[in-house]
Short mmCIF file of the C-alpha atoms (twelve columns), coordinates in Angstrom:
data_MODEL
# 
_entry.id   MODEL 
# 
loop_
_atom_site.group_PDB 
_atom_site.id 
_atom_site.type_symbol 
_atom_site.label_atom_id 
_atom_site.label_alt_id 
_atom_site.label_comp_id 
_atom_site.label_asym_id 
_atom_site.label_seq_id 
_atom_site.Cartn_x 
_atom_site.Cartn_y 
_atom_site.Cartn_z 
_atom_site.pdbx_PDB_model_num 
ATOM 1   C CA . UNK A 1   70.410 203.571 128.232 1 
ATOM 2   C CA . UNK A 2   68.112 201.992 131.036 1 
ATOM 3   C CA . UNK A 3   64.585 200.676 130.305 1 
ATOM 4   C CA . UNK A 4   63.255 203.627 132.118 1 
ATOM 5   C CA . UNK A 5   65.133 206.057 129.856 1 
ATOM 6   C CA . UNK A 6   64.105 203.871 126.771 1 
ATOM 7   C CA . UNK A 7   60.496 204.065 127.866 1 
ATOM 8   C CA . UNK A 8   60.552 207.976 128.719 1 
ATOM 9   C CA . UNK A 9   61.458 208.259 124.987 1 
ATOM 10  C CA . UNK A 10  58.761 206.034 123.992 1 
ATOM 11  C CA . UNK A 11  56.137 208.012 126.268 1 
ATOM 12  C CA . UNK A 12  57.388 211.166 124.474 1 
ATOM 13  C CA . UNK A 13  57.092 209.961 121.314 1 
ATOM 14  C CA . UNK A 14  53.184 208.375 121.944 1 
ATOM 15  C CA . UNK A 15  52.475 211.912 123.270 1 
ATOM 16  C CA . UNK A 16  53.764 213.621 120.208 1 
ATOM 17  C CA . UNK A 17  51.904 211.228 118.061 1 
ATOM 18  C CA . UNK A 18  48.701 211.729 119.621 1 
ATOM 19  C CA . UNK A 19  49.430 215.398 119.565 1 
ATOM 20  C CA . UNK A 20  50.182 215.259 115.622 1 
ATOM 21  C CA . UNK A 21  53.357 217.177 116.692 1 
ATOM 22  C CA . UNK A 22  56.567 215.347 115.338 1 
ATOM 23  C CA . UNK A 23  58.696 218.391 115.706 1 
ATOM 24  C CA . UNK A 24  58.732 218.508 119.502 1 
ATOM 25  C CA . UNK A 25  60.961 215.439 119.525 1 
ATOM 26  C CA . UNK A 26  64.548 215.262 119.471 1 
ATOM 27  C CA . UNK A 27  65.280 213.403 115.964 1 
ATOM 28  C CA . UNK A 28  68.741 212.612 114.466 1 
ATOM 29  C CA . UNK A 29  69.899 214.673 111.809 1 
ATOM 30  C CA . UNK A 30  69.791 211.803 109.259 1 
ATOM 31  C CA . UNK A 31  66.867 209.780 110.850 1 
ATOM 32  C CA . UNK A 32  65.131 207.248 108.946 1 
ATOM 33  C CA . UNK A 33  61.233 207.003 109.289 1 
ATOM 34  C CA . UNK A 34  58.948 204.569 107.724 1 
ATOM 35  C CA . UNK A 35  55.249 203.684 107.867 1 
ATOM 36  C CA . UNK A 36  54.149 200.308 106.232 1 
ATOM 37  C CA . UNK A 37  57.519 199.523 104.774 1 
ATOM 38  C CA . UNK A 38  57.649 203.050 102.935 1 
ATOM 39  C CA . UNK A 39  60.362 205.699 104.084 1 
ATOM 40  C CA . UNK A 40  58.259 208.796 104.715 1 
ATOM 41  C CA . UNK A 41  59.277 212.596 105.499 1 
ATOM 42  C CA . UNK A 42  58.821 212.952 109.507 1 
ATOM 43  C CA . UNK A 43  55.505 214.238 110.035 1 
ATOM 44  C CA . UNK A 44  53.629 212.629 106.911 1 
ATOM 45  C CA . UNK A 45  51.464 209.407 107.292 1 
ATOM 46  C CA . UNK A 46  49.721 208.787 110.323 1 
ATOM 47  C CA . UNK A 47  50.875 211.921 111.965 1 
ATOM 48  C CA . UNK A 48  48.346 213.860 109.964 1 
ATOM 49  C CA . UNK A 49  45.566 211.542 110.548 1 
ATOM 50  C CA . UNK A 50  45.442 210.145 113.947 1 
ATOM 51  C CA . UNK A 51  42.644 211.017 116.186 1 
ATOM 52  C CA . UNK A 52  44.287 209.278 119.118 1 
ATOM 53  C CA . UNK A 53  45.925 206.433 120.470 1 
ATOM 54  C CA . UNK A 54  43.728 203.091 121.443 1 
ATOM 55  C CA . UNK A 55  43.701 201.818 125.066 1 
ATOM 56  C CA . UNK A 56  45.894 198.664 124.243 1 
ATOM 57  C CA . UNK A 57  49.797 199.328 125.200 1 
ATOM 58  C CA . UNK A 58  52.345 196.584 125.053 1 
ATOM 59  C CA . UNK A 59  56.113 198.216 125.621 1 
ATOM 60  C CA . UNK A 60  59.345 196.423 125.746 1 
ATOM 61  C CA . UNK A 61  62.835 197.363 125.494 1 
ATOM 62  C CA . UNK A 62  66.490 196.485 124.249 1 
ATOM 63  C CA . UNK A 63  68.898 198.247 126.512 1 
ATOM 64  C CA . UNK A 64  72.067 196.985 124.577 1 
ATOM 65  C CA . UNK A 65  71.043 198.370 121.178 1 
ATOM 66  C CA . UNK A 66  68.757 201.317 122.420 1 
ATOM 67  C CA . UNK A 67  65.678 200.162 120.887 1 
ATOM 68  C CA . UNK A 68  62.162 200.449 122.477 1 
ATOM 69  C CA . UNK A 69  59.113 198.752 120.890 1 
ATOM 70  C CA . UNK A 70  55.398 199.087 121.230 1 
ATOM 71  C CA . UNK A 71  52.105 197.205 120.387 1 
ATOM 72  C CA . UNK A 72  48.951 199.151 120.338 1 
ATOM 73  C CA . UNK A 73  46.532 200.827 118.286 1 
ATOM 74  C CA . UNK A 74  45.833 203.849 116.416 1 
ATOM 75  C CA . UNK A 75  42.336 205.328 115.887 1 
ATOM 76  C CA . UNK A 76  41.944 207.461 112.556 1 
ATOM 77  C CA . UNK A 77  38.791 208.636 111.346 1 
ATOM 78  C CA . UNK A 78  37.572 205.387 109.472 1 
ATOM 79  C CA . UNK A 79  38.815 202.830 112.157 1 
ATOM 80  C CA . UNK A 80  40.808 201.574 114.981 1 
ATOM 81  C CA . UNK A 81  44.034 199.681 113.538 1 
ATOM 82  C CA . UNK A 82  46.478 197.730 115.080 1 
ATOM 83  C CA . UNK A 83  50.126 199.581 115.253 1 
ATOM 84  C CA . UNK A 84  53.488 198.194 115.819 1 
ATOM 85  C CA . UNK A 85  56.283 200.750 116.495 1 
ATOM 86  C CA . UNK A 86  60.204 200.444 116.712 1 
ATOM 87  C CA . UNK A 87  62.576 203.197 117.620 1 
ATOM 88  C CA . UNK A 88  66.221 203.193 117.578 1 
ATOM 89  C CA . UNK A 89  68.334 205.831 119.157 1 
ATOM 90  C CA . UNK A 90  71.858 207.016 118.497 1 
ATOM 91  C CA . UNK A 91  74.706 207.662 120.942 1 
ATOM 92  C CA . UNK A 92  73.458 211.050 121.371 1 
ATOM 93  C CA . UNK A 93  69.619 209.342 122.574 1 
ATOM 94  C CA . UNK A 94  68.120 211.137 119.410 1 
ATOM 95  C CA . UNK A 95  65.668 209.131 117.540 1 
ATOM 96  C CA . UNK A 96  67.645 207.928 114.563 1 
ATOM 97  C CA . UNK A 97  65.280 205.079 113.361 1 
ATOM 98  C CA . UNK A 98  61.422 204.956 113.614 1 
ATOM 99  C CA . UNK A 99  59.312 202.166 112.040 1 
ATOM 100 C CA . UNK A 100 55.808 201.951 112.100 1 
ATOM 101 C CA . UNK A 101 53.231 199.264 110.830 1 
ATOM 102 C CA . UNK A 102 49.516 199.995 110.610 1 
ATOM 103 C CA . UNK A 103 46.938 197.344 109.920 1 
ATOM 104 C CA . UNK A 104 44.466 199.591 108.440 1 
ATOM 105 C CA . UNK A 105 41.681 196.677 107.597 1 
ATOM 106 C CA . UNK A 106 39.944 199.012 104.900 1 
ATOM 107 C CA . UNK A 107 42.989 198.828 102.794 1 
ATOM 108 C CA . UNK A 108 43.882 195.147 103.670 1 
ATOM 109 C CA . UNK A 109 43.733 192.354 100.801 1 
ATOM 110 C CA . UNK A 110 43.042 190.174 103.433 1 
ATOM 111 C CA . UNK A 111 40.672 191.396 106.144 1 
ATOM 112 C CA . UNK A 112 40.630 190.077 109.776 1 
ATOM 113 C CA . UNK A 113 37.068 190.519 111.068 1 
ATOM 114 C CA . UNK A 114 35.914 191.400 114.906 1 
ATOM 115 C CA . UNK A 115 39.299 192.488 116.008 1 
ATOM 116 C CA . UNK A 116 40.110 192.797 119.495 1 
ATOM 117 C CA . UNK A 117 43.069 194.338 121.301 1 
ATOM 118 C CA . UNK A 118 43.392 192.889 124.977 1 
ATOM 119 C CA . UNK A 119 46.023 192.613 127.640 1 
ATOM 120 C CA . UNK A 120 48.064 189.496 127.999 1 
ATOM 121 C CA . UNK A 121 49.824 189.171 131.193 1 
ATOM 122 C CA . UNK A 122 52.493 186.712 129.633 1 
ATOM 123 C CA . UNK A 123 53.817 189.420 127.456 1 
ATOM 124 C CA . UNK A 124 54.589 191.438 130.576 1 
ATOM 125 C CA . UNK A 125 56.291 189.197 133.036 1 
ATOM 126 C CA . UNK A 126 59.714 188.706 133.269 1 
ATOM 127 C CA . UNK A 127 61.107 185.566 131.822 1 
ATOM 128 C CA . UNK A 128 61.235 182.959 134.511 1 
ATOM 129 C CA . UNK A 129 64.111 180.899 133.157 1 
ATOM 130 C CA . UNK A 130 65.809 183.195 130.474 1 
ATOM 131 C CA . UNK A 131 67.983 181.860 127.716 1 
ATOM 132 C CA . UNK A 132 70.756 183.531 125.823 1 
ATOM 133 C CA . UNK A 133 70.108 186.636 123.448 1 
ATOM 134 C CA . UNK A 134 71.465 184.284 120.892 1 
ATOM 135 C CA . UNK A 135 69.015 181.605 121.652 1 
ATOM 136 C CA . UNK A 136 66.069 183.835 121.683 1 
ATOM 137 C CA . UNK A 137 67.047 184.920 118.260 1 
ATOM 138 C CA . UNK A 138 67.740 181.205 117.035 1 
ATOM 139 C CA . UNK A 139 64.323 180.284 118.143 1 
ATOM 140 C CA . UNK A 140 62.496 183.064 116.868 1 
ATOM 141 C CA . UNK A 141 64.307 182.647 113.210 1 
ATOM 142 C CA . UNK A 142 63.407 178.882 113.766 1 
ATOM 143 C CA . UNK A 143 59.855 179.702 113.787 1 
ATOM 144 C CA . UNK A 144 60.027 181.444 110.496 1 
ATOM 145 C CA . UNK A 145 62.057 178.268 109.089 1 
ATOM 146 C CA . UNK A 146 59.220 176.360 110.281 1 
ATOM 147 C CA . UNK A 147 56.356 178.294 108.516 1 
ATOM 148 C CA . UNK A 148 58.466 178.710 105.411 1 
ATOM 149 C CA . UNK A 149 57.208 175.966 102.952 1 
ATOM 150 C CA . UNK A 150 55.659 174.492 105.937 1 
ATOM 151 C CA . UNK A 151 55.778 170.510 105.566 1 
ATOM 152 C CA . UNK A 152 55.516 169.445 109.336 1 
ATOM 153 C CA . UNK A 153 59.192 169.668 110.268 1 
ATOM 154 C CA . UNK A 154 59.613 171.994 113.490 1 
ATOM 155 C CA . UNK A 155 62.761 174.154 113.715 1 
ATOM 156 C CA . UNK A 156 62.147 175.666 116.951 1 
ATOM 157 C CA . UNK A 157 60.415 174.837 120.281 1 
ATOM 158 C CA . UNK A 158 56.663 175.478 121.191 1 
ATOM 159 C CA . UNK A 159 55.521 175.334 124.836 1 
ATOM 160 C CA . UNK A 160 52.489 173.400 124.740 1 
ATOM 161 C CA . UNK A 161 50.043 176.363 125.557 1 
ATOM 162 C CA . UNK A 162 51.756 178.305 123.088 1 
ATOM 163 C CA . UNK A 163 49.045 180.852 121.467 1 
ATOM 164 C CA . UNK A 164 49.248 183.209 118.568 1 
ATOM 165 C CA . UNK A 165 47.250 186.733 117.951 1 
ATOM 166 C CA . UNK A 166 47.462 188.360 114.417 1 
ATOM 167 C CA . UNK A 167 45.803 191.748 113.513 1 
ATOM 168 C CA . UNK A 168 43.789 191.679 116.958 1 
ATOM 169 C CA . UNK A 169 42.628 188.012 116.263 1 
ATOM 170 C CA . UNK A 170 43.731 184.856 118.190 1 
ATOM 171 C CA . UNK A 171 44.554 182.361 115.537 1 
ATOM 172 C CA . UNK A 172 44.931 179.302 117.771 1 
ATOM 173 C CA . UNK A 173 42.470 177.266 119.767 1 
ATOM 174 C CA . UNK A 174 39.869 179.893 118.673 1 
ATOM 175 C CA . UNK A 175 36.764 177.954 117.616 1 
ATOM 176 C CA . UNK A 176 34.985 181.009 116.558 1 
ATOM 177 C CA . UNK A 177 37.686 182.034 113.999 1 
ATOM 178 C CA . UNK A 178 38.083 178.434 113.164 1 
ATOM 179 C CA . UNK A 179 34.622 178.410 111.643 1 
ATOM 180 C CA . UNK A 180 36.212 180.739 108.898 1 
ATOM 181 C CA . UNK A 181 39.844 179.183 109.045 1 
ATOM 182 C CA . UNK A 182 39.560 175.544 110.401 1 
ATOM 183 C CA . UNK A 183 43.521 175.408 111.481 1 
ATOM 184 C CA . UNK A 184 42.697 178.195 113.992 1 
ATOM 185 C CA . UNK A 185 41.186 175.283 116.402 1 
ATOM 186 C CA . UNK A 186 44.594 174.015 116.876 1 
ATOM 187 C CA . UNK A 187 47.629 175.284 118.879 1 
ATOM 188 C CA . UNK A 188 50.689 176.404 117.580 1 
ATOM 189 C CA . UNK A 189 52.887 173.213 117.179 1 
ATOM 190 C CA . UNK A 190 49.880 171.174 115.997 1 
ATOM 191 C CA . UNK A 191 48.989 173.937 113.271 1 
ATOM 192 C CA . UNK A 192 52.729 173.381 111.803 1 
ATOM 193 C CA . UNK A 193 53.034 169.599 112.231 1 
ATOM 194 C CA . UNK A 194 49.806 169.587 110.015 1 
ATOM 195 C CA . UNK A 195 51.811 171.383 107.398 1 
ATOM 196 C CA . UNK A 196 49.065 173.828 107.088 1 
ATOM 197 C CA . UNK A 197 51.261 176.510 105.814 1 
ATOM 198 C CA . UNK A 198 53.106 175.024 102.670 1 
ATOM 199 C CA . UNK A 199 51.819 177.964 100.526 1 
ATOM 200 C CA . UNK A 200 54.136 180.262 102.335 1 
ATOM 201 C CA . UNK A 201 56.922 179.956 100.072 1 
ATOM 202 C CA . UNK A 202 59.388 182.302 101.425 1 
ATOM 203 C CA . UNK A 203 60.354 184.103 104.769 1 
ATOM 204 C CA . UNK A 204 62.357 186.992 103.309 1 
ATOM 205 C CA . UNK A 205 64.585 189.867 104.735 1 
ATOM 206 C CA . UNK A 206 64.280 188.798 108.266 1 
ATOM 207 C CA . UNK A 207 65.439 191.300 110.860 1 
ATOM 208 C CA . UNK A 208 65.646 190.830 114.649 1 
ATOM 209 C CA . UNK A 209 66.584 194.517 115.639 1 
ATOM 210 C CA . UNK A 210 65.105 194.252 119.311 1 
ATOM 211 C CA . UNK A 211 65.782 191.575 121.902 1 
ATOM 212 C CA . UNK A 212 64.333 192.291 125.354 1 
ATOM 213 C CA . UNK A 213 66.294 189.793 127.421 1 
ATOM 214 C CA . UNK A 214 64.903 190.585 130.767 1 
ATOM 215 C CA . UNK A 215 61.113 190.157 129.598 1 
ATOM 216 C CA . UNK A 216 62.322 187.429 126.983 1 
ATOM 217 C CA . UNK A 217 60.781 189.258 124.049 1 
ATOM 218 C CA . UNK A 218 62.166 189.345 120.671 1 
ATOM 219 C CA . UNK A 219 60.779 191.622 117.916 1 
ATOM 220 C CA . UNK A 220 61.215 190.568 114.387 1 
ATOM 221 C CA . UNK A 221 60.268 191.992 110.932 1 
ATOM 222 C CA . UNK A 222 60.209 190.572 107.344 1 
ATOM 223 C CA . UNK A 223 58.132 189.489 104.690 1 
ATOM 224 C CA . UNK A 224 56.065 186.362 103.833 1 
ATOM 225 C CA . UNK A 225 55.860 185.621 99.913  1 
ATOM 226 C CA . UNK A 226 53.360 183.534 98.272  1 
ATOM 227 C CA . UNK A 227 54.049 182.729 94.428  1 
ATOM 228 C CA . UNK A 228 50.559 181.585 94.186  1 
ATOM 229 C CA . UNK A 229 51.310 178.710 91.998  1 
ATOM 230 C CA . UNK A 230 50.449 176.097 94.722  1 
ATOM 231 C CA . UNK A 231 46.788 175.147 94.039  1 
ATOM 232 C CA . UNK A 232 46.533 172.195 96.622  1 
ATOM 233 C CA . UNK A 233 48.720 170.129 98.910  1 
ATOM 234 C CA . UNK A 234 48.587 167.178 101.179 1 
ATOM 235 C CA . UNK A 235 48.762 167.756 104.794 1 
ATOM 236 C CA . UNK A 236 50.816 165.195 106.950 1 
ATOM 237 C CA . UNK A 237 47.710 163.427 107.890 1 
ATOM 238 C CA . UNK A 238 46.875 162.559 104.115 1 
ATOM 239 C CA . UNK A 239 44.333 165.071 103.697 1 
ATOM 240 C CA . UNK A 240 44.318 167.454 100.504 1 
ATOM 241 C CA . UNK A 241 43.495 170.947 100.722 1 
ATOM 242 C CA . UNK A 242 43.356 173.888 98.534  1 
ATOM 243 C CA . UNK A 243 45.815 176.822 99.313  1 
ATOM 244 C CA . UNK A 244 44.069 180.023 100.275 1 
ATOM 245 C CA . UNK A 245 46.348 182.257 98.223  1 
ATOM 246 C CA . UNK A 246 46.241 181.767 94.335  1 
ATOM 247 C CA . UNK A 247 48.103 184.845 93.227  1 
ATOM 248 C CA . UNK A 248 51.415 186.673 93.773  1 
ATOM 249 C CA . UNK A 249 51.151 188.019 97.127  1 
ATOM 250 C CA . UNK A 250 53.290 189.462 100.192 1 
ATOM 251 C CA . UNK A 251 53.074 190.450 103.705 1 
ATOM 252 C CA . UNK A 252 54.941 192.674 105.465 1 
ATOM 253 C CA . UNK A 253 55.248 191.455 109.048 1 
ATOM 254 C CA . UNK A 254 55.865 192.393 112.658 1 
ATOM 255 C CA . UNK A 255 56.328 189.415 115.022 1 
ATOM 256 C CA . UNK A 256 56.844 189.453 118.735 1 
ATOM 257 C CA . UNK A 257 57.893 186.218 120.140 1 
ATOM 258 C CA . UNK A 258 57.737 185.602 124.041 1 
ATOM 259 C CA . UNK A 259 60.347 182.960 125.070 1 
ATOM 260 C CA . UNK A 260 60.722 181.461 128.228 1 
ATOM 261 C CA . UNK A 261 62.296 178.078 129.327 1 
ATOM 262 C CA . UNK A 262 63.646 177.780 126.021 1 
ATOM 263 C CA . UNK A 263 60.712 177.654 124.273 1 
ATOM 264 C CA . UNK A 264 58.067 179.734 122.325 1 
ATOM 265 C CA . UNK A 265 55.286 180.553 124.862 1 
ATOM 266 C CA . UNK A 266 53.384 183.512 122.984 1 
ATOM 267 C CA . UNK A 267 53.219 185.282 119.715 1 
ATOM 268 C CA . UNK A 268 51.731 188.804 118.798 1 
ATOM 269 C CA . UNK A 269 51.713 189.422 115.194 1 
ATOM 270 C CA . UNK A 270 50.575 192.467 113.059 1 
ATOM 271 C CA . UNK A 271 51.096 192.213 109.189 1 
ATOM 272 C CA . UNK A 272 49.586 193.934 105.867 1 
ATOM 273 C CA . UNK A 273 49.621 193.081 102.327 1 
ATOM 274 C CA . UNK A 274 52.391 194.855 100.524 1 
ATOM 275 C CA . UNK A 275 53.267 194.529 96.546  1 
ATOM 276 C CA . UNK A 276 54.604 190.979 95.529  1 
ATOM 277 C CA . UNK A 277 58.350 190.766 96.649  1 
ATOM 278 C CA . UNK A 278 58.352 194.608 98.069  1 
ATOM 279 C CA . UNK A 279 61.887 195.075 99.225  1 
ATOM 280 C CA . UNK A 280 62.553 196.480 102.690 1 
ATOM 281 C CA . UNK A 281 63.871 200.080 102.663 1 
ATOM 282 C CA . UNK A 282 65.699 199.003 105.954 1 
ATOM 283 C CA . UNK A 283 67.609 196.481 104.303 1 
ATOM 284 C CA . UNK A 284 69.768 199.147 102.369 1 
ATOM 285 C CA . UNK A 285 70.853 201.039 105.256 1 
# 
């Protein structure tokens, strides 16, 4: 399928979601449909509660695997929530996979305040110096290797100006958010070289189902597990800091990496708290 054809399927899906009309879509007979890491019947979950989609829209596609992805927001009666969507199509061009992640702050164990959803041109432009598909996945996976039990070792390559946005908040080079989370004053690589995320014990069940080679984008899913056992740890500059997670805890994550010139240039992530070490229903398929 072409990018235009995949985007047309996405447009039909979003229109159906806006209208709360899942049955207007062409689903495969054994389609898998999940919301926040739980398999649901088609039409359950957000299909019954959405008021409308928000204005923020970021779309991308993998023509080789017939996957199309979307970052946006959904507006329900209580709040506007960050939203990740992945659709996978079968040979008959029917929707065979639908994976949604919705960051409802009212349900979040760790809340992000003052969320904003804004367009980032770097995520829309084509890659200037693209690298091979396998290298894109390797660099993305290297990011997770760097984050897991972060001790200052870098297992990927960052552009010097790389920034990260999580759940609608920029968590790098953000002096306002740094008043709450001091490490947010630093850039991506600087944060990791300090070993700030030592408490992230496991980056588990990693999946890289969508690679947009033309745009240099990789969509990944997985979990961050925190055992909660680490009370204090030492940064690479010698300072001792306290872990912010002192209980068994897991995040279910969707993460989009912009890769160009062989480096990660931008990161967009949505994640929610789930039961500790919750498995992924997608791993058993």
